[in-house]
C-alpha positions as CSV (number, residue, x, y, z in Angstrom):
1,X,227.6,-16.8,119.9
2,X,228.4,-20.3,118.5
3,X,228.3,-23.4,120.7
4,X,228.8,-27.2,120.6
5,X,225.6,-29.3,120.8
6,X,226.7,-32.9,120.7
7,X,229.1,-32.5,117.8
8,X,227.1,-29.9,115.8
9,X,227.5,-26.2,115.8
10,X,224.5,-24.3,117.0
11,X,223.6,-20.6,117.4
12,X,220.7,-19.6,119.6
13,X,219.0,-22.9,119.4
14,X,219.3,-23.4,115.7
15,X,221.8,-25.6,113.8
16,X,224.4,-23.2,112.3
17,X,225.7,-23.3,108.7
18,X,227.9,-20.5,107.4
19,X,231.1,-19.2,105.7
20,X,233.6,-16.7,106.9
21,X,237.0,-15.2,106.1
22,X,240.4,-14.9,107.7
23,X,242.3,-11.7,107.9
24,X,245.3,-10.4,109.8
25,X,244.7,-6.8,109.0
26,X,241.8,-5.6,111.1
27,X,244.3,-5.6,113.9
28,X,247.7,-5.0,112.3
29,X,248.7,-2.5,109.7
30,X,250.7,-3.5,106.6
31,X,252.8,-6.6,105.9
32,X,255.3,-5.6,108.6
33,X,252.5,-5.1,111.2
34,X,253.7,-1.6,112.0
35,X,251.0,-0.2,114.2
36,X,247.3,-1.0,114.4
37,X,245.3,-1.6,111.3
38,X,243.5,1.3,109.7
39,X,241.7,-0.2,106.8
40,X,238.9,-2.0,108.8
41,X,236.4,0.8,108.4
42,X,232.7,0.3,108.7
43,X,232.4,0.1,104.9
44,X,235.2,-2.4,104.6
45,X,233.7,-4.7,107.2
46,X,230.3,-4.3,105.5
47,X,231.9,-5.4,102.2
48,X,233.0,-8.6,103.9
49,X,229.4,-9.2,105.0
50,X,228.1,-8.4,101.5
51,X,230.4,-11.0,100.1
52,X,228.6,-13.6,102.1
53,X,230.9,-14.0,105.2
54,X,229.2,-14.3,108.6
55,X,232.3,-14.3,110.7
56,X,235.9,-13.1,110.5
57,X,238.8,-15.0,112.1
58,X,241.7,-12.7,113.1
59,X,244.6,-12.6,115.6
60,X,244.3,-10.9,118.9
61,X,248.0,-9.9,119.2
62,X,251.1,-9.6,117.2
63,X,252.2,-12.4,114.8
64,X,255.9,-11.9,115.6
65,X,257.8,-10.2,118.5
66,X,258.3,-6.8,116.9
67,X,254.6,-5.7,116.7
68,X,254.1,-6.6,120.4
69,X,255.8,-3.3,121.3
70,X,252.4,-1.6,120.4
71,X,250.9,-3.4,123.4
72,X,253.3,-2.1,125.9
73,X,251.8,-0.4,129.0
74,X,253.5,2.9,129.9
75,X,256.3,1.8,127.6
76,X,257.5,-0.8,130.2
77,X,259.4,-3.5,128.3
78,X,257.9,-6.4,130.2
79,X,254.3,-5.2,130.2
80,X,252.7,-6.4,127.0
81,X,249.3,-7.1,128.3
82,X,247.3,-4.5,126.4
83,X,248.0,-0.8,126.1
84,X,245.2,1.7,126.0
85,X,245.8,2.2,122.2
86,X,245.5,-1.6,121.8
87,X,242.1,-1.7,123.5
88,X,240.8,1.4,121.8
89,X,241.5,-0.3,118.5
90,X,239.8,-3.5,119.5
91,X,236.8,-1.6,121.0
92,X,236.3,0.0,117.6
93,X,236.5,-3.3,115.6
94,X,234.1,-5.0,118.0
95,X,231.6,-2.1,117.9
96,X,231.7,-1.9,114.1
97,X,231.2,-5.6,113.8
98,X,228.2,-5.5,116.2
99,X,226.6,-2.8,114.1
100,X,226.4,-5.1,111.0
101,X,226.1,-8.5,112.6
102,X,229.5,-9.7,111.7
103,X,230.9,-12.4,114.0
104,X,234.5,-12.5,115.2
105,X,236.6,-15.5,116.1
106,X,239.6,-13.9,117.9
107,X,242.7,-16.1,117.9
108,X,245.0,-15.7,120.9
109,X,248.7,-16.3,120.2
110,X,248.2,-17.2,116.5
111,X,251.9,-17.8,116.3
112,X,252.8,-19.7,119.5
113,X,256.5,-18.8,119.0
114,X,255.9,-15.1,119.6
115,X,255.8,-15.0,123.4
116,X,258.8,-17.3,124.0
117,X,260.8,-15.3,121.4
118,X,259.8,-12.0,123.1
119,X,261.0,-13.3,126.4
120,X,264.1,-15.2,125.0
121,X,262.7,-18.5,126.2
122,X,262.6,-21.9,124.5
123,X,259.2,-22.5,123.0
124,X,258.2,-25.8,124.6
125,X,259.5,-25.2,128.1
126,X,258.2,-21.6,128.0
127,X,254.6,-22.8,127.3
128,X,255.0,-25.7,129.8
129,X,253.4,-25.7,133.2
130,X,256.3,-23.8,134.8
131,X,256.8,-21.4,131.9
132,X,256.3,-17.6,132.0
133,X,254.2,-17.8,128.9
134,X,251.3,-19.5,130.7
135,X,251.3,-16.9,133.4
136,X,251.2,-14.1,130.8
137,X,248.5,-15.9,128.8
138,X,246.3,-16.5,131.8
139,X,246.5,-12.8,132.8
140,X,246.0,-11.4,129.3
141,X,243.3,-13.9,128.2
142,X,241.3,-13.1,131.4
143,X,241.7,-9.4,130.8
144,X,240.6,-9.6,127.1
145,X,237.8,-12.0,127.6
146,X,236.3,-10.0,130.5
147,X,236.4,-6.9,128.3
148,X,234.5,-8.4,125.3
149,X,232.5,-11.3,126.8
150,X,229.3,-9.3,126.5
151,X,229.7,-8.6,122.8
152,X,227.2,-10.3,120.5
153,X,230.0,-10.3,117.8
154,X,232.3,-12.6,119.7
155,X,231.3,-16.0,118.5
156,X,234.0,-18.0,120.1
157,X,237.6,-18.0,121.5
158,X,240.5,-19.7,119.8
159,X,244.0,-20.5,120.9
160,X,246.9,-21.0,118.5
161,X,247.1,-21.9,114.8
162,X,248.4,-24.9,113.0
163,X,249.6,-26.5,116.2
164,X,250.1,-29.9,114.6
165,X,253.0,-28.5,112.6
166,X,255.1,-28.3,115.8
167,X,254.2,-30.8,118.5
168,X,256.1,-34.0,119.4
169,X,256.5,-36.5,116.6
170,X,254.4,-34.4,114.2
171,X,257.2,-31.9,113.4
172,X,259.4,-29.4,115.0
173,X,260.1,-25.6,115.1
174,X,263.4,-26.0,113.2
175,X,263.6,-23.2,110.7
176,X,260.1,-21.8,111.5
177,X,259.3,-18.1,111.9
178,X,262.9,-16.9,111.6
179,X,263.0,-13.3,110.6
180,X,265.4,-11.1,112.6
181,X,263.8,-8.0,111.1
182,X,260.8,-8.8,113.3
183,X,263.1,-9.5,116.3
184,X,263.0,-13.3,116.2
185,X,266.0,-15.4,117.1
186,X,268.5,-16.0,114.3
187,X,268.0,-19.8,114.5
188,X,266.1,-22.5,116.4
189,X,267.2,-25.8,117.9
190,X,265.7,-29.0,119.2
191,X,265.5,-27.4,122.6
192,X,262.7,-25.2,121.2
193,X,260.5,-28.2,120.3
194,X,257.2,-28.7,122.2
195,X,256.1,-32.0,123.7
196,X,252.5,-33.1,123.7
197,X,252.4,-32.7,127.5
198,X,253.7,-29.1,127.3
199,X,251.0,-28.3,124.7
200,X,248.3,-29.9,126.7
201,X,249.3,-27.9,129.7
202,X,249.2,-24.6,127.8
203,X,245.8,-25.6,126.2
204,X,244.3,-26.5,129.5
205,X,245.4,-23.2,131.0
206,X,243.8,-21.3,128.1
207,X,240.5,-23.1,128.5
208,X,240.5,-22.6,132.2
209,X,241.2,-18.9,131.8
210,X,238.4,-18.5,129.3
211,X,235.9,-20.5,131.3
212,X,236.6,-18.6,134.4
213,X,236.1,-15.2,132.7
214,X,233.4,-15.9,130.1
215,X,230.2,-16.6,132.2
216,X,228.0,-14.1,130.4
217,X,226.6,-15.9,127.4
218,X,225.0,-19.3,127.5
219,X,222.2,-21.1,125.7
220,X,220.8,-23.4,128.2
221,X,223.8,-25.3,129.6
222,X,225.9,-24.5,126.5
223,X,228.7,-21.9,126.6
224,X,230.5,-20.0,123.8
225,X,232.7,-22.2,121.6
226,X,236.3,-22.7,122.7
227,X,238.7,-24.1,120.1
228,X,242.4,-24.6,119.6
229,X,244.0,-24.3,116.2
230,X,245.0,-27.8,115.5
231,X,244.7,-28.1,111.8
232,X,247.3,-28.4,109.1
233,X,246.5,-30.1,105.8
234,X,250.0,-31.4,105.2
235,X,249.6,-33.7,108.2
236,X,246.2,-34.7,106.9
237,X,247.7,-35.8,103.6
238,X,250.7,-37.5,105.2
239,X,249.1,-39.2,108.2
240,X,245.4,-39.1,107.2
241,X,245.2,-41.3,104.1
242,X,242.2,-43.6,103.8
243,X,244.2,-46.6,104.8
244,X,244.6,-48.7,108.0
245,X,246.7,-45.9,109.5
246,X,243.8,-43.4,109.4
247,X,242.4,-44.7,112.6
248,X,245.7,-44.4,114.4
249,X,246.2,-40.9,113.0
250,X,242.8,-39.8,114.2
251,X,243.5,-41.3,117.6
252,X,246.7,-39.2,117.7
253,X,244.6,-36.2,116.9
254,X,242.5,-36.9,119.9
255,X,245.6,-36.4,122.0
256,X,245.6,-32.7,121.1
257,X,241.8,-32.4,121.1
258,X,240.3,-29.1,121.7
259,X,237.7,-28.1,124.3
260,X,234.8,-28.1,121.9
261,X,236.0,-29.4,118.6
262,X,238.6,-29.9,115.9
263,X,239.9,-27.4,113.4
264,X,241.6,-28.2,110.2
265,X,243.2,-26.4,107.2
266,X,242.9,-27.7,103.7
267,X,244.9,-26.4,100.8
268,X,246.2,-28.0,97.6
269,X,249.1,-29.7,99.4
270,X,246.7,-31.7,101.5
271,X,244.3,-33.3,99.1
272,X,243.7,-34.8,95.7
273,X,243.5,-32.9,92.5
274,X,244.7,-35.8,90.3
275,X,245.5,-39.5,90.8
276,X,248.3,-39.5,93.4
277,X,249.1,-40.8,96.8
278,X,246.8,-38.3,98.5
279,X,243.1,-38.6,99.2
280,X,240.2,-36.4,98.1
281,X,239.2,-33.3,100.0
282,X,235.8,-34.8,100.6
283,X,237.3,-38.0,102.1
284,X,239.5,-36.1,104.5
285,X,236.7,-33.7,105.6
286,X,234.2,-36.6,105.8
287,X,236.6,-38.7,108.0
288,X,237.3,-35.8,110.4
289,X,233.6,-34.7,110.6
290,X,232.4,-38.2,111.4
291,X,235.2,-38.8,113.9
292,X,234.6,-35.5,115.7
293,X,230.8,-36.0,115.7
294,X,231.3,-39.5,117.2
295,X,233.1,-37.8,120.1
296,X,230.5,-35.1,120.5
297,X,232.9,-32.5,119.1
298,X,232.5,-30.0,116.2
299,X,234.7,-29.7,113.1
300,X,235.6,-26.2,111.8
301,X,237.4,-25.8,108.5
302,X,239.2,-22.6,109.6
303,X,241.4,-22.1,106.5
304,X,240.9,-23.1,102.9
305,X,241.7,-21.2,99.7
306,X,242.4,-21.4,95.9
307,X,245.4,-19.2,95.0
308,X,245.3,-17.0,92.0
309,X,248.3,-18.7,90.4
310,X,246.6,-22.1,90.4
311,X,245.4,-23.6,87.1
312,X,241.8,-24.6,86.6
313,X,240.6,-22.5,89.6
314,X,236.9,-22.8,88.7
315,X,237.0,-26.6,88.9
316,X,239.0,-26.4,92.2
317,X,236.5,-24.1,93.8
318,X,233.8,-26.6,92.7
319,X,235.7,-29.5,94.3
320,X,236.0,-27.7,97.6
321,X,232.3,-26.6,97.4
322,X,231.2,-30.1,97.0
323,X,233.6,-31.5,99.7
324,X,232.4,-28.9,102.3
325,X,228.7,-29.5,101.6
326,X,228.8,-33.2,101.2
327,X,230.9,-33.7,104.3
328,X,228.4,-31.6,106.3
329,X,231.1,-29.1,107.3
330,X,229.1,-26.3,109.1
331,X,231.7,-23.5,109.2
332,X,234.3,-22.9,106.5
333,X,236.6,-19.9,106.6
334,X,238.4,-18.7,103.5
335,X,242.0,-17.5,103.4
336,X,241.9,-14.6,103.0
337,X,240.4,-11.1,102.9
338,X,243.1,-8.5,103.4
339,X,243.9,-4.9,102.6
340,X,244.0,-3.8,99.0
341,X,247.3,-4.2,97.3
342,X,248.6,-6.7,99.9
343,X,251.1,-9.3,98.6
344,X,248.8,-12.3,98.7
345,X,247.8,-14.9,96.2
346,X,244.5,-15.6,98.1
347,X,243.2,-12.1,98.7
348,X,239.6,-12.2,97.5
349,X,239.1,-8.6,98.3
350,X,241.0,-7.7,95.1
351,X,240.3,-10.9,93.2
352,X,236.9,-10.6,91.6
353,X,236.9,-14.2,90.3
354,X,237.8,-15.6,93.7
355,X,235.3,-13.4,95.5
356,X,232.5,-14.4,93.1
357,X,233.2,-18.1,93.8
358,X,233.4,-17.4,97.5
359,X,230.1,-15.6,97.5
360,X,228.4,-18.5,95.6
361,X,229.8,-21.1,97.9
362,X,229.0,-19.1,101.1
363,X,225.4,-18.9,100.0
364,X,225.3,-22.6,99.5
365,X,227.0,-23.4,102.8
366,X,224.5,-21.3,104.6
367,X,221.5,-23.0,103.0
368,X,219.7,-26.1,104.1
369,X,221.4,-29.1,102.6
370,X,221.1,-32.8,101.9
371,X,224.0,-34.5,103.6
372,X,225.9,-37.2,101.7
373,X,228.3,-39.7,103.2
374,X,231.0,-41.9,101.9
């Protein structure tokens, strides 16, 4: 397991450094998520480890409403807590990961619009304190955590993804995740937007459910890492420039702070390749790392990637390598490792150049390092 030790990530008494990958496909099969994933064989997971990844970040349940039908219990429309087939599949993934020492960071409700859509609720009010989504979440999280809390492969628990895209003054859900083929609404309105208070209520309910259920693993007084998926690089670039407004932006980030730390994504839209209004990848990561450390919280870079259609990829990999190492980011997860032939510009499974760069960077991230500061 991973845990927070005064703003640093530790594992069994030792300061942890490592790289990992993101993947949707251990759980869901194909781009339309029809059925449970079949490609995550023992050899496939071993290939992820051989590439240098120590951990895989993946969703627990369906990304959009349609795949949730595979979680129905006894085919009852309202019972999506976890069918026998769902748990059989997760049992297999966990057992295979344990056999090769691969960590898992399971993300509950990766897309936080899914449950409200499934129940025909507004997003913000659905997740608020009186919303049905919290009741469902508490029951399901308790059930799932109790089932896998003894696994050595479960390195932490995560709630949501890219939350800063949607909360309060940061942005809204307008136009987001609209695909009626996957049984979403045809449109969204301002009534779907989520307030900071509603998000905090949902987050606190998640943390409470995990802490109540997960009492198995501890290192001294430290418990397994609990995170919420805050990060989105567009907001780093817009609100996180190294100017007087940086402090105000970071203080705003505190308002959606996680239990144990901050997560962030960093793609080309969020940092500097050339001279422009944005700031460097190092400056952003360094600012977040120092800020989180000052509050006794960890920083996880839970998504980064260099797409195959980007020019000068070798240099960009080097930029990110230097930024991660010099900012003392302890855990960096690449987007993505997915099934062969998937329509993805980031799939390092099929991209030898990208996988080679990832493996080199993963080895460096996991090595003792000299930490630089700005």
